[in-house]
Structure formats: C-alpha cells, structure tokens
C-alpha positions in Angstrom: 56.0 -25.6 -31.5 54.6 -24.9 -28.0 51.8 -27.3 -26.9 49.4 -24.4 -26.5 48.8 -22.8 -29.9 46.2 -20.3 -28.7 46.3 -18.7 -25.3 44.5 -16.0 -23.4 46.6 -13.7 -21.2 44.8 -11.9 -18.3 46.7 -8.7 -17.3 45.8 -6.5 -14.4 45.8 -2.8 -14.9 48.4 -2.6 -12.1 50.8 -4.6 -14.3 51.0 -1.6 -16.6 51.6 0.9 -13.8 54.8 -0.5 -12.3 55.9 0.8 -8.9 53.8 3.9 -9.2 50.7 1.9 -8.8 48.7 4.2 -11.1 48.7 5.3 -14.7 50.8 3.7 -17.4 54.5 3.3 -17.0 56.2 3.2 -20.4 59.0 0.9 -19.2 56.6 -1.6 -17.8 54.4 -1.7 -20.9 57.5 -1.9 -23.1 58.8 -4.9 -21.2 55.4 -6.7 -21.3 55.1 -6.0 -25.1 58.6 -7.3 -25.7 57.8 -10.6 -24.0 54.4 -11.0 -25.7 56.1 -10.3 -29.0 58.7 -13.0 -28.4 56.0 -15.5 -27.4 54.1 -14.7 -30.6 57.2 -15.3 -32.7 57.2 -18.9 -31.4 53.9 -19.5 -33.2 51.6 -18.9 -30.2 48.3 -17.2 -31.0 47.7 -14.6 -28.3 44.6 -12.9 -27.0 44.7 -10.5 -24.1 42.2 -9.1 -21.6 43.4 -6.2 -19.6 42.0 -4.7 -16.4 41.7 -1.1 -15.3 42.9 -1.0 -11.7 45.7 1.4 -12.5 43.1 4.0 -13.6 39.8 3.1 -12.1 38.4 0.6 -9.6 34.7 0.2 -8.6 35.5 1.1 -5.0 36.5 4.6 -6.1 32.9 5.0 -7.1 31.6 4.5 -3.6 28.2 6.2 -3.3 28.0 6.1 -7.1 25.5 4.0 -9.1 27.2 0.6 -9.6 26.5 0.4 -13.3 27.9 3.9 -13.9 31.1 3.0 -12.0 31.5 -0.2 -14.0 31.0 1.7 -17.3 33.8 4.0 -16.2 35.9 1.0 -15.6 35.2 -0.3 -19.1 36.4 3.0 -20.6 39.6 2.7 -18.5 40.3 -0.8 -19.9 40.1 0.7 -23.4 42.8 3.3 -22.4 45.0 0.4 -21.2 44.3 -1.7 -24.3 45.3 1.2 -26.7 48.5 1.8 -24.7 49.4 -1.9 -24.9 48.6 -2.0 -28.6 50.9 1.0 -29.2 53.7 -0.7 -27.3 53.2 -4.0 -29.2 53.1 -2.4 -32.6 56.3 -0.4 -31.8 57.9 -3.8 -31.5 56.6 -4.9 -34.9 53.7 -7.0 -33.5 50.5 -6.7 -35.5 47.7 -6.0 -33.0 44.0 -5.4 -33.0 41.9 -4.0 -30.1 38.3 -5.1 -30.0 35.8 -3.5 -27.6 32.7 -5.1 -26.1 31.1 -1.6 -26.3 31.3 0.0 -29.7 33.7 3.0 -30.1 34.6 2.6 -33.8 36.8 5.7 -33.9 39.2 3.9 -31.5 38.9 0.2 -32.1 36.9 -2.6 -33.7 33.7 -3.9 -32.2 34.0 -7.4 -30.7 33.1 -9.9 -33.4 34.1 -13.5 -32.5 34.8 -14.7 -36.0 36.8 -11.6 -36.8 38.8 -12.0 -33.6 39.6 -15.7 -34.5 40.6 -14.7 -38.0 43.1 -12.1 -36.6 44.5 -14.8 -34.3 44.9 -17.2 -37.3 46.8 -14.5 -39.1 49.2 -14.1 -36.2 47.9 -10.8 -34.9 47.6 -10.2 -31.1 44.0 -9.4 -30.2 43.3 -7.3 -27.1 39.8 -7.4 -25.7 38.6 -4.2 -23.9 35.5 -3.2 -22.0 35.2 -6.5 -20.2 32.1 -8.3 -21.2 30.3 -5.1 -22.0 28.1 -5.5 -19.0 28.3 -4.0 -15.5 28.6 -6.4 -12.5 31.0 -8.6 -14.4 34.8 -8.5 -13.7 37.6 -8.6 -16.3 38.5 -12.0 -15.0 35.1 -13.2 -16.1 35.6 -11.4 -19.4 38.9 -13.3 -19.9 37.2 -16.7 -19.2 34.3 -15.9 -21.5 36.5 -14.7 -24.4 38.8 -17.7 -23.9 35.9 -20.0 -24.3 34.6 -18.1 -27.3 37.9 -18.1 -29.2 38.7 -21.7 -28.1 41.9 -20.9 -26.3 43.8 -23.8 -24.9 45.1 -22.0 -21.8 44.6 -18.9 -19.7 47.6 -17.2 -18.2 46.8 -15.2 -15.1 49.5 -12.7 -14.3 49.8 -11.8 -10.6 52.2 -10.2 -8.1 53.0 -13.6 -6.4 54.4 -16.9 -7.7 51.0 -18.7 -8.0 48.2 -19.9 -5.9 48.9 -20.1 -2.1 47.1 -21.7 0.8 46.7 -18.2 2.2 47.7 -14.6 1.2 51.6 -14.9 1.1 51.8 -11.1 1.6 50.1 -11.5 5.0 50.8 -15.0 6.1 54.5 -16.1 6.2 53.4 -19.8 6.5 51.4 -19.8 3.3 52.4 -22.6 0.9 52.4 -22.6 -2.9 50.3 -25.0 -4.8 52.0 -26.4 -7.9 48.6 -27.7 -9.1 45.0 -27.5 -7.9 41.6 -28.5 -9.2 38.8 -25.9 -10.0 36.6 -27.4 -7.3 39.3 -27.0 -4.6 39.8 -23.4 -5.6 36.1 -22.8 -5.1 35.7 -24.9 -2.0 38.8 -23.5 -0.3 37.7 -19.9 -1.2 41.1 -19.1 -2.8 41.0 -15.7 -4.4 42.5 -16.5 -7.8 39.7 -15.3 -10.0 36.1 -14.6 -9.1 33.8 -17.6 -8.9 32.0 -16.9 -12.1 35.3 -16.9 -14.0 36.4 -20.2 -12.4 33.1 -21.8 -13.1 33.3 -20.8 -16.8 36.7 -22.3 -17.1 35.6 -25.5 -15.3 32.5 -25.9 -17.6 34.7 -25.4 -20.7 37.7 -27.3 -19.4 40.1 -24.4 -19.9 43.2 -24.7 -17.7 44.6 -21.7 -16.0 48.2 -21.1 -15.2 48.8 -18.5 -12.4 52.3 -17.0 -12.4 54.4 -14.1 -11.1 54.5 -11.0 -13.5 57.4 -9.3 -11.8 59.8 -10.9 -14.3 58.2 -10.1 -17.6 59.9 -13.0 -19.3 57.7 -15.3 -17.2 55.0 -14.7 -19.9 57.1 -16.7 -22.3 57.9 -19.4 -19.7 54.2 -19.7 -18.7 53.1 -20.0 -22.3 55.6 -22.6 -23.4 56.6 -24.5 -20.3 54.9 -26.4 -17.5 57.3 -25.6 -14.7 56.2 -22.2 -13.4 53.4 -21.0 -11.1 50.3 -23.0 -10.4 48.2 -25.0 -12.8 44.4 -25.0 -12.3 42.8 -27.7 -14.4 40.1 -30.4 -14.5 40.9 -33.9 -13.1 44.2 -32.7 -11.6 45.7 -33.7 -8.3 46.0 -30.9 -5.8 49.7 -30.7 -4.8 51.7 -28.3 -2.7 55.3 -27.4 -3.5 
C-alpha cells in the first residue's frame, strides 16, 4: 500500500492539450487517464483539480471585467473536467465531477462530505470551477480542496522536472531543488504555485510534490515513490540536486 492513501493532483489545462497548446487532445487525456487509473488500482484515493489554460486564460479577457473573465475560466475548467471524466470512465475508473458553481445537469455541486464518501468508495473526484470565486487561481482551489478532504499530498504536474532556482527554460544555469521548505519558496519568489496556495499548504502542513508531466507514468511514480521531482514540505531541509 502506498504511504499516501489520499492525494490531490493539480493538472494544468495545457496538460490536456498536448503539443497543440489549446483544446483537448484525445491521446493526451487518454494517457493521463490510464496513469490515474493505474494509481487508483494501487489503493490510492485520488482527487483532481484541473485548470483551463488550454481553453481560456484571464489575460485573454484584457479590457474585460475581471470577475466576468474569471467566471468564463470557471466554465472552461468544467469542460476539461468532463473530458477527463469521460476518459477515466472509458478506462473503467468510476469518476465524479463536482463543481463549485452549481450546474446540476452536468455535474454534482461540491459537497465536502459527499466528495469524501466518493473517495472512500474508490471513485476519482474531479473538482471544477476553482473555488467558485473570481480572483482565486485553480492552484489555490487545489490547496483548499486538499485541506478540506484531508489529502496527505498534492501532486503538481508541470512541464519541467521540479522546482528550479530560476526558470530552466530561460536560464541554462538553473539548478533543481530535490527538497525545499514552504518559506524558502515564498522568500525566494519561486513561481511554483501562487502565494495564497503555498500559504494554505503551509498552514495545513500538506506537502507538495512538483514533477514533470511529459511522461504520464510520472503520476504513478510521484504518488507512490519519493524519488521524483521536488518535495515542498514543512520542516524540510532545502537541498539542490
């Protein structure tokens, strides 16, 4: 049995888009669903928060009312959640989508106790619409839901191998952290998750493992092993690879 019985996976919308960078790529979603299904088979209870960057980003609403732009983003996360649900269920994984904004014809409304009951029964639960409030990111939604459902670990899927001293896509001298404390993430201004999300995790002592999503099987490795990516946790020594 893996050490982490209940985990939260934070997926970006781009993870569903593949090389196209927009929309939903069936091969990408299928590969993600397969890895999540194999992880669930190991006895891990899985919750997911998905972003919407493959469909809508706030910056696209430049000149638009911020709350309206964020509401559009919430709807886009629901599209992604339903697409991921379909892929998971096609692999035989029982899945429920819960939305922070009610849309009962499409999904269940978010109810904490119901979500926890689904997890206990081995169902994957996908949380859509972020926190249900504008001005809050889906990273913050992942941290909030993780605290509410008492998740033991947050997996943050990215395009790079973990947390670096600088942006590795721009700085060839950037070095990878194998572990780092919450306070160092905040003080060094490392853009892992927004400050609100990091603060929520710090207050609730929820560790975060940041890993590369290019290999979809890394989901299984990150959920069951401690030798991949970067671990952000309380009372941990900050170390470079």
